[in-house]
RODODO-70596 format. One record per residue (C-alpha): residue number from 1; chain; x, y, z. Coordinates in pm, 1 decimal. Each point is the difference from the previous one (the first is absolute). Layout:
BEGIN
<rec tise="NUM" tikol="A" px="X" py="Y" pz="Z"/>
...
This chain:
BEGIN
<rec tise="1" tikol="A" px="19721.6" py="9050.1" pz="8291.4"/>
<rec tise="2" tikol="A" px="-49.8" py="309.6" pz="213.3"/>
<rec tise="3" tikol="A" px="-324.4" py="-142.5" pz="142.6"/>
<rec tise="4" tikol="A" px="182.5" py="-319.6" pz="99.7"/>
<rec tise="5" tikol="A" px="281.2" py="196.5" pz="165.9"/>
<rec tise="6" tikol="A" px="-259.0" py="208.9" pz="189.1"/>
<rec tise="7" tikol="A" px="-188.0" py="-310.0" pz="108.3"/>
<rec tise="8" tikol="A" px="324.1" py="-149.5" pz="132.8"/>
<rec tise="9" tikol="A" px="67.2" py="320.3" pz="195.3"/>
<rec tise="10" tikol="A" px="-343.0" py="-11.4" pz="157.7"/>
<rec tise="11" tikol="A" px="42.3" py="-369.2" pz="84.9"/>
<rec tise="12" tikol="A" px="332.6" py="76.0" pz="171.1"/>
<rec tise="13" tikol="A" px="-153.2" py="291.8" pz="190.2"/>
<rec tise="14" tikol="A" px="-292.8" py="-220.5" pz="108.9"/>
<rec tise="15" tikol="A" px="239.8" py="-267.7" pz="126.0"/>
<rec tise="16" tikol="A" px="200.4" py="262.8" pz="189.7"/>
<rec tise="17" tikol="A" px="-313.5" py="138.7" pz="164.9"/>
<rec tise="18" tikol="A" px="-124.4" py="-349.9" pz="88.2"/>
<rec tise="19" tikol="A" px="334.0" py="-85.2" pz="160.6"/>
<rec tise="20" tikol="A" px="-7.4" py="329.2" pz="191.9"/>
<rec tise="21" tikol="A" px="-349.9" py="-64.4" pz="135.1"/>
<rec tise="22" tikol="A" px="83.0" py="-361.0" pz="94.8"/>
<rec tise="23" tikol="A" px="315.8" py="91.8" pz="185.8"/>
<rec tise="24" tikol="A" px="-180.8" py="256.1" pz="217.1"/>
<rec tise="25" tikol="A" px="-154.6" py="-267.5" pz="224.5"/>
<rec tise="26" tikol="A" px="106.7" py="-5.3" pz="367.8"/>
<rec tise="27" tikol="A" px="310.1" py="-216.7" pz="63.8"/>
<rec tise="28" tikol="A" px="-66.6" py="-368.6" pz="69.5"/>
<rec tise="29" tikol="A" px="-362.0" py="30.3" pz="-115.2"/>
<rec tise="30" tikol="A" px="-163.1" py="-224.2" pz="-251.6"/>
<rec tise="31" tikol="A" px="-277.8" py="99.1" pz="-232.4"/>
<rec tise="32" tikol="A" px="-343.7" py="-100.2" pz="121.0"/>
<rec tise="33" tikol="A" px="-145.5" py="-259.8" pz="-233.5"/>
<rec tise="34" tikol="A" px="-325.5" py="93.0" pz="-172.4"/>
<rec tise="35" tikol="A" px="-266.4" py="-194.3" pz="-180.8"/>
<rec tise="36" tikol="A" px="-46.1" py="-377.9" pz="21.6"/>
<rec tise="37" tikol="A" px="331.2" py="-59.5" pz="176.7"/>
<rec tise="38" tikol="A" px="-114.6" py="215.3" pz="293.5"/>
<rec tise="39" tikol="A" px="-338.6" py="-164.7" pz="45.6"/>
<rec tise="40" tikol="A" px="-129.9" py="-331.4" pz="126.9"/>
<rec tise="41" tikol="A" px="-356.7" py="-82.5" pz="-96.4"/>
<rec tise="42" tikol="A" px="-59.3" py="-168.7" pz="337.6"/>
<rec tise="43" tikol="A" px="79.5" py="326.5" pz="179.2"/>
<rec tise="44" tikol="A" px="-262.4" py="278.9" pz="-7.0"/>
<rec tise="45" tikol="A" px="157.4" py="346.7" pz="-44.8"/>
<rec tise="46" tikol="A" px="-144.8" py="132.1" pz="327.0"/>
<rec tise="47" tikol="A" px="306.1" py="190.4" pz="123.1"/>
<rec tise="48" tikol="A" px="-58.7" py="368.9" pz="65.6"/>
<rec tise="49" tikol="A" px="351.7" py="115.7" pz="88.4"/>
<rec tise="50" tikol="A" px="365.9" py="-101.7" pz="-6.9"/>
<rec tise="51" tikol="A" px="136.2" py="-136.7" pz="331.3"/>
<rec tise="52" tikol="A" px="251.2" py="286.2" pz="17.6"/>
<rec tise="53" tikol="A" px="6.1" py="337.7" pz="-175.7"/>
<rec tise="54" tikol="A" px="-142.5" py="59.5" pz="-344.8"/>
<rec tise="55" tikol="A" px="143.1" py="-230.0" pz="-269.9"/>
<rec tise="56" tikol="A" px="315.8" py="-76.2" pz="198.8"/>
<rec tise="57" tikol="A" px="307.3" py="-137.5" pz="-177.5"/>
<rec tise="58" tikol="A" px="-15.4" py="-379.7" pz="-34.7"/>
<rec tise="59" tikol="A" px="341.2" py="-124.7" pz="112.2"/>
<rec tise="60" tikol="A" px="-75.1" py="-364.7" pz="-81.7"/>
<rec tise="61" tikol="A" px="-303.1" py="-133.2" pz="-180.4"/>
<rec tise="62" tikol="A" px="-207.3" py="-315.8" pz="14.0"/>
<rec tise="63" tikol="A" px="196.7" py="-308.8" pz="-98.4"/>
<rec tise="64" tikol="A" px="-216.6" py="-310.0" pz="52.2"/>
<rec tise="65" tikol="A" px="197.7" py="-315.3" pz="80.3"/>
<rec tise="66" tikol="A" px="-13.9" py="-290.2" pz="-244.7"/>
<rec tise="67" tikol="A" px="-82.2" py="-239.9" pz="286.5"/>
<rec tise="68" tikol="A" px="-154.9" py="54.9" pz="347.6"/>
<rec tise="69" tikol="A" px="344.0" py="-2.5" pz="163.9"/>
<rec tise="70" tikol="A" px="195.4" py="146.0" pz="-293.2"/>
<rec tise="71" tikol="A" px="189.4" py="325.8" pz="-18.6"/>
<rec tise="72" tikol="A" px="-192.0" py="312.7" pz="-81.1"/>
<rec tise="73" tikol="A" px="-141.3" py="314.8" pz="154.6"/>
<rec tise="74" tikol="A" px="-340.8" py="-52.4" pz="153.8"/>
<rec tise="75" tikol="A" px="-109.9" py="361.9" pz="1.6"/>
<rec tise="76" tikol="A" px="141.4" py="339.5" pz="-93.8"/>
<rec tise="77" tikol="A" px="237.4" py="237.6" pz="180.3"/>
<rec tise="78" tikol="A" px="-97.3" py="365.3" pz="14.4"/>
<rec tise="79" tikol="A" px="251.1" py="272.6" pz="91.4"/>
<rec tise="80" tikol="A" px="-98.6" py="166.5" pz="329.8"/>
<rec tise="81" tikol="A" px="194.8" py="188.8" pz="266.8"/>
<rec tise="82" tikol="A" px="-15.0" py="-112.2" pz="362.7"/>
<rec tise="83" tikol="A" px="-307.6" py="138.2" pz="174.4"/>
<rec tise="84" tikol="A" px="-203.2" py="24.2" pz="-322.5"/>
<rec tise="85" tikol="A" px="-370.0" py="-79.8" pz="62.8"/>
<rec tise="86" tikol="A" px="-106.7" py="-337.2" pz="-139.7"/>
<rec tise="87" tikol="A" px="-363.9" py="-13.3" pz="-116.3"/>
<rec tise="88" tikol="A" px="-244.0" py="-281.6" pz="-67.9"/>
<rec tise="89" tikol="A" px="-47.7" py="-12.1" pz="-377.0"/>
<rec tise="90" tikol="A" px="-358.4" py="-122.3" pz="43.0"/>
<rec tise="91" tikol="A" px="-255.4" py="-34.6" pz="278.1"/>
<rec tise="92" tikol="A" px="27.9" py="-311.7" pz="212.3"/>
<rec tise="93" tikol="A" px="64.8" py="-156.8" pz="341.0"/>
<rec tise="94" tikol="A" px="344.5" py="-22.0" pz="160.1"/>
<rec tise="95" tikol="A" px="75.4" py="-372.8" pz="17.0"/>
<rec tise="96" tikol="A" px="349.8" py="43.2" pz="148.8"/>
<rec tise="97" tikol="A" px="200.9" py="282.8" pz="154.8"/>
<rec tise="98" tikol="A" px="325.3" py="-105.2" pz="165.9"/>
<rec tise="99" tikol="A" px="354.8" py="-119.1" pz="-54.7"/>
<rec tise="100" tikol="A" px="120.2" py="-282.7" pz="-224.0"/>
<rec tise="101" tikol="A" px="372.3" py="-85.6" pz="6.3"/>
<rec tise="102" tikol="A" px="71.6" py="338.3" pz="160.8"/>
<rec tise="103" tikol="A" px="-195.7" py="201.0" pz="-258.9"/>
<rec tise="104" tikol="A" px="-321.8" py="191.1" pz="58.7"/>
<rec tise="105" tikol="A" px="-275.8" py="-140.1" pz="-221.7"/>
<rec tise="106" tikol="A" px="-360.8" py="111.7" pz="-59.0"/>
<rec tise="107" tikol="A" px="-243.0" py="-218.7" pz="-194.7"/>
<rec tise="108" tikol="A" px="-344.1" py="115.1" pz="-113.4"/>
<rec tise="109" tikol="A" px="-265.0" py="-245.5" pz="-118.0"/>
<rec tise="110" tikol="A" px="-224.3" py="134.4" pz="-277.9"/>
<rec tise="111" tikol="A" px="-363.1" py="-112.3" pz="41.7"/>
<rec tise="112" tikol="A" px="-210.4" py="-100.0" pz="-300.1"/>
<rec tise="113" tikol="A" px="300.5" py="-103.3" pz="-207.4"/>
<rec tise="114" tikol="A" px="-63.2" py="-375.2" pz="-11.8"/>
<rec tise="115" tikol="A" px="69.4" py="-307.7" pz="207.4"/>
<rec tise="116" tikol="A" px="258.6" py="21.0" pz="135.3"/>
<rec tise="117" tikol="A" px="-2.5" py="381.0" pz="-6.9"/>
<rec tise="118" tikol="A" px="288.0" py="209.3" pz="-121.8"/>
<rec tise="119" tikol="A" px="248.2" py="124.0" pz="259.1"/>
<rec tise="120" tikol="A" px="248.8" py="285.9" pz="-34.0"/>
<rec tise="121" tikol="A" px="319.0" py="19.6" pz="204.8"/>
<rec tise="122" tikol="A" px="234.8" py="290.3" pz="76.2"/>
<rec tise="123" tikol="A" px="348.7" py="-26.8" pz="158.0"/>
<rec tise="124" tikol="A" px="210.3" py="125.5" pz="177.2"/>
<rec tise="125" tikol="A" px="-269.6" py="207.0" pz="167.9"/>
<rec tise="126" tikol="A" px="-48.9" py="127.0" pz="356.5"/>
<rec tise="127" tikol="A" px="-371.3" py="-78.9" pz="33.9"/>
<rec tise="128" tikol="A" px="-249.1" py="259.1" pz="122.3"/>
<rec tise="129" tikol="A" px="-289.4" py="-247.5" pz="-30.2"/>
<rec tise="130" tikol="A" px="-91.4" py="-322.8" pz="179.9"/>
<rec tise="131" tikol="A" px="-122.3" py="-336.7" pz="-119.6"/>
<rec tise="132" tikol="A" px="-377.6" py="18.9" pz="-62.4"/>
<rec tise="133" tikol="A" px="-5.6" py="375.4" pz="-76.3"/>
<rec tise="134" tikol="A" px="-207.4" py="105.3" pz="-299.8"/>
<rec tise="135" tikol="A" px="192.1" py="237.4" pz="-230.0"/>
<rec tise="136" tikol="A" px="-116.2" py="216.9" pz="-286.6"/>
<rec tise="137" tikol="A" px="185.5" py="40.7" pz="-329.8"/>
<rec tise="138" tikol="A" px="274.4" py="257.0" pz="56.2"/>
<rec tise="139" tikol="A" px="-3.4" py="-36.5" pz="379.2"/>
<rec tise="140" tikol="A" px="343.7" py="-2.6" pz="162.5"/>
<rec tise="141" tikol="A" px="87.8" py="-342.5" pz="139.5"/>
<rec tise="142" tikol="A" px="351.1" py="85.9" pz="115.0"/>
<rec tise="143" tikol="A" px="330.5" py="166.6" pz="-93.4"/>
<rec tise="144" tikol="A" px="307.2" py="-124.0" pz="-184.3"/>
<rec tise="145" tikol="A" px="257.1" py="-139.2" pz="245.6"/>
<rec tise="146" tikol="A" px="361.6" py="112.7" pz="-44.9"/>
<rec tise="147" tikol="A" px="131.5" py="-357.3" pz="15.3"/>
<rec tise="148" tikol="A" px="-113.9" py="-338.6" pz="-128.0"/>
<rec tise="149" tikol="A" px="-16.2" py="92.2" pz="-369.0"/>
<rec tise="150" tikol="A" px="155.6" py="-240.0" pz="-249.2"/>
<rec tise="151" tikol="A" px="58.2" py="288.5" pz="-245.7"/>
<rec tise="152" tikol="A" px="330.1" py="187.9" pz="-34.6"/>
<rec tise="153" tikol="A" px="-191.5" py="312.1" pz="112.7"/>
<rec tise="154" tikol="A" px="-306.2" py="15.8" pz="223.6"/>
<rec tise="155" tikol="A" px="-309.0" py="-141.0" pz="-165.0"/>
<rec tise="156" tikol="A" px="-336.1" py="-163.2" pz="64.7"/>
<rec tise="157" tikol="A" px="-59.0" py="-349.7" pz="-125.1"/>
<rec tise="158" tikol="A" px="-363.6" py="-18.6" pz="-114.4"/>
<rec tise="159" tikol="A" px="-140.8" py="-349.8" pz="-48.6"/>
<rec tise="160" tikol="A" px="-328.1" py="-155.6" pz="-107.1"/>
<rec tise="161" tikol="A" px="-118.1" py="-354.3" pz="66.7"/>
<rec tise="162" tikol="A" px="-304.5" py="-218.8" pz="-48.9"/>
<rec tise="163" tikol="A" px="46.4" py="-283.9" pz="247.3"/>
<rec tise="164" tikol="A" px="354.9" py="-119.7" pz="-59.8"/>
<rec tise="165" tikol="A" px="19.0" py="136.1" pz="-355.8"/>
<rec tise="166" tikol="A" px="194.8" py="322.5" pz="-51.7"/>
<rec tise="167" tikol="A" px="-139.0" py="245.3" pz="-255.9"/>
<rec tise="168" tikol="A" px="118.4" py="326.4" pz="-159.4"/>
<rec tise="169" tikol="A" px="-105.9" py="283.7" pz="234.5"/>
<rec tise="170" tikol="A" px="-14.3" py="247.3" pz="-289.8"/>
<rec tise="171" tikol="A" px="-303.7" py="-198.6" pz="-121.9"/>
<rec tise="172" tikol="A" px="-197.8" py="163.0" pz="285.2"/>
<rec tise="173" tikol="A" px="50.6" py="347.3" pz="-144.2"/>
<rec tise="174" tikol="A" px="-239.4" py="129.0" pz="-267.7"/>
<rec tise="175" tikol="A" px="148.5" py="153.0" pz="-318.1"/>
<rec tise="176" tikol="A" px="-48.6" py="357.4" pz="119.8"/>
<rec tise="177" tikol="A" px="233.6" py="-65.9" pz="295.5"/>
<rec tise="178" tikol="A" px="261.2" py="-174.2" pz="-218.2"/>
<rec tise="179" tikol="A" px="22.5" py="276.2" pz="-257.2"/>
<rec tise="180" tikol="A" px="306.0" py="216.5" pz="11.6"/>
<rec tise="181" tikol="A" px="5.9" py="367.0" pz="-68.1"/>
<rec tise="182" tikol="A" px="39.2" py="84.6" pz="-372.5"/>
<rec tise="183" tikol="A" px="352.5" py="5.5" pz="-138.1"/>
<rec tise="184" tikol="A" px="162.6" py="339.1" pz="-33.1"/>
<rec tise="185" tikol="A" px="255.9" py="93.6" pz="-260.5"/>
<rec tise="186" tikol="A" px="319.8" py="144.0" pz="138.2"/>
<rec tise="187" tikol="A" px="198.5" py="274.7" pz="-173.0"/>
<rec tise="188" tikol="A" px="290.4" py="-122.6" pz="-210.7"/>
<rec tise="189" tikol="A" px="299.5" py="210.9" pz="86.6"/>
<rec tise="190" tikol="A" px="273.2" py="92.3" pz="-246.6"/>
<rec tise="191" tikol="A" px="-215.4" py="-6.5" pz="-311.3"/>
<rec tise="192" tikol="A" px="18.3" py="331.4" pz="-190.4"/>
<rec tise="193" tikol="A" px="-326.7" py="176.6" pz="-62.4"/>
<rec tise="194" tikol="A" px="-91.1" py="80.4" pz="-362.2"/>
<rec tise="195" tikol="A" px="54.7" py="362.9" pz="-104.6"/>
<rec tise="196" tikol="A" px="-302.6" py="223.8" pz="33.3"/>
<rec tise="197" tikol="A" px="-200.6" py="28.8" pz="-320.8"/>
<rec tise="198" tikol="A" px="-14.1" py="341.4" pz="-164.5"/>
């Protein structure tokens, strides 16, 4: 009976700690999916960096539409302050750098990724590159614009396409870039410590 009561206590403590760790995420962020849901076998994991920051909060994830013109989210939104450098996730050639519907957009075509090749897009971005420029992985292609974001706070919309087909941009990132830092246990306040042993 005592073993069962003790096991129940540990289960409750584990649930409390899990809830504490899960509620420490930045506001409006969603957990980054891992494993099969985050990968697409037609997309080689050739990314070498995140577009902004290091493991930035994902404000809205990939939500593929059921039909070509259906509702969904054809990319992911990453939290980023205005003026934040936006980097090419992989080496490629700038296929577009300009404005679309009032928003700054940069597209980078990734060579050697099939026919048609993969193309990444970043918006809203004030471009620092021109169409035809060759860029290396991690090279700055522009900065986050203060307006034009469809997020409630400033963000970068990162997209991935093959021809007219939208794909999950996280599929470009290898597992070592998707991994989060290990979970840390937080102190539980208000729990009395056991008396010192004699």
